[in-house]
N, C-alpha and C positions, 0 to 999 in steps of 0.2 A: 659546520653540523650544527643546526639548532638547539637550544636548550630546552628543556621542558617548558619553562615560563614563556619563552618565545615563542614557542609552538602553540601555546595557549593563546597569547596575544594575536598572533598572527591568523589564527583560526577565528577569534573575535572579529578580526578585521574582516575575514572573506565576509563570515557570517552577516555581518553589519550592510556588507555591499550589496548582498542578496543576487551576486553573480550567477548567473543559470550555468555559465560555463566553466565555472568552478566548483562544481557540485561533487564530482568526482575526487579532487583534490582535498577538498575538505571532509569528506569520507574518510580518505586515507589518512588524513592527519589526525582524524578524532580516534582511527584505530590504535594509532602510533601512541598518541597520548595516552589511552585506557590501559595501554599495556604495564605502564611503568609503577603507579603506585596510589595509595589513597587519596593523597592531596591533588592528583591528576583527575581522580574522579571528580572530587569536590570541586575541582576548576569546571569540570563539564556541567556540574549541576549548576554551579553558576549562572551559567550562560543560559540554560532552561530557564532560571528563576528570572535573570534578567530581561530576557526576551518574551515574558510570557505572553504579553498583550500581542506583541508582534507577530508569533507563529499562530495566534488564534486567528489574527486577520491574513496572514499570507503564509498557509501551511507548508512545511518542506521536509523531505526525507532527511534532511541532515540532522534536524531537531527529532526527528523518529528514530534516528540511528543513534543519538545521544542518548534518548530515555532508555531505548532497549538496552544498551552497555551499561548504563547504572542499575536499570531494575535486574539485570543477571551479576550484578557487580558480587563479589566476595564480602565486601564490607558492608555488613548486614546495618550498619548505623546510617550509613548514607543512602541505602535503600529504603529504611524508614522514613527519611527526610523525603525522600522523591514521594513515596506513596502518601505522606501527609499533604504535601503541597499539591501533587496530581493525584488525588485517590482514585480515580477513574481513568487514567491514562493522561497521555499527552494533550488530547483536544476535549473542549466541552462542546459537546454536539446537540445543534437544535434542528430537530428533523421530525417525521410524522411517527418514525415508530423509534424505539430504543435500540442502540447500537453498541452499547458498553459491553456486552459478551462478544461481540466480534472484533471490539479492539484489543479486548484481552487477548483473544486467541492468535491474534495478528502479531500484538507484542511479543507474546510467547513462542512465535514461530510454529503455531500449531496450525500449518496451512491447510492441509487436508480437511480438518474439522472446520477452519474458516471458510474454506470453499462451499462447504454442504451447508453452513449457515448462510452465508451469501445466497445461496439460492432459495433458502427457506424465507428469507428476509424479502427477496423480489416477489416470490408468491404469495407473500403477506401481502405486500405493497399493491398487488395485482388482485386480491380479494378471492384468491384461490384456496378454497378450503384444502388443509393439509393431508387430510384422508382421501382427497381427489386426485391429487396429481402433485409432481415435484419437478414441473418444467413449466417454461412459458411457451404459449402459441405467440405468432407474431400480431395476432389481435391485442395481446396482454400488454405488449410492449408501452402504447399508448396510455396505459394506466399508470405507468411508474413516474412518480413525481420527481421533477428535475433536481429537486434538492436533496432528496435521498440517492439517486443515484450518484451525484456529485458526492455526497458524504462516503456511500460506500467506496467510491472511486479514491478518495481522498485517504481513507484508513488504509485500503491495499497499497498505495503507493507511498505513504509517509513511512509505513513500517518494513517497506523493501528494498529501501535504498533506492528508491524511484523506479524500481524494475517492473512492479504489476499495478494492474488496474485495467479497466475497459476502456479509460481513454487512450492509455500506453496501446492496446491492441488496436483501437480505432485509428491512431494514428501512421502505426505499421501498414493496416490494410488500404488505407490512402495512400502511402507512399510507394506500396507496390501495384498501385492502379486498382484498387478494388480485386485482385485477384484472389479467389477463394483459395486454390492452391499453394499459392505462393505464402498466403498467411498461416496456413495449416504448417507449413514447413519452416516458416520464420518463427512462429510460437513454439515450436518442437510438438505440435500435435500430431504429424505426420513425420514418421521417420521410416526411410528405405520404401518408400512409395505405400506404406500402410498407414491408416490411422491408428493412433494409439489407443489401447485397450484400458478402461478405467477399473480401477484405479492404479494398478502395477506398474502400468507404462509411462505414467505422468512422473513429474518432477516435484516432490513436495517439501523443496526447500530453495535457498537463493542460488543455488548453482543453476538452477532453470535458466532458459533463454528468455530474453527480455518479453514481457507480455504473456507470458506462458501460464498466468494464474491472473484472476480467477477463470476457472472453466465456464465452457458455455456448450450445450449440448448440441453439437455440430451434426451429429449423427441424426439427427431430425431433420435435418436440411439447414439452408444457411439464411433461409427469410427471417427467423426471429431475431438473429444475429445482426443481419441487416437493418433491420428496423431498430435495433437498438444502437449501432453505430450512426444511425441517423435520427437518432433523438435529439432534440434542442439542448440537453444539458452537455452535450460535447461544443456546442457552437454560442461563442460570445456574443451579444447583443452589440 
């Protein structure tokens, strides 16, 4: 059985290697480390501080999970250090509009509020007046800047243990041969052959199926979502 110090060393080795196939192992290890004492939380904070430049270039849900655990820690002095070093959240964001409010909601796992704010941000990016409507037509999708879509997606991904985000949904859609009914089922948007009703039948925590959030109004048809999934944001040049 590994000691705490060995767990921290092993975690740093895994994080440094940036092995995608070890993400779940890293997340489990972080949880084990965080359960023990304040010195362990300090060790996790050291990983964030040491890798500050790295995760700005290569965002990962591993760093996001570490940030959330420290943010919610009972050790207030460590939380104060975290907020001093990373006052607006883990990521310093460069985009067309401000996403600090969305980042905070996702850090605090206020997922229903984050989902609503995500839709508001998308409408703002598409120049839709907030008093006009709060959803997107397929013709609006082309107005969404790649950088902003990637930023929104990244925030959902890194603060959900890699479970949520538009790119996750798009990947599931492609893997199920672009079958919409299968997508609804896989995302948990359709249960017992009935589309879920908003908001009570959706799951607003990390126990939701992979890709469950953020929502997109499939009740208005699939065309907008199809255009979103085909957006250049998800295709590397």
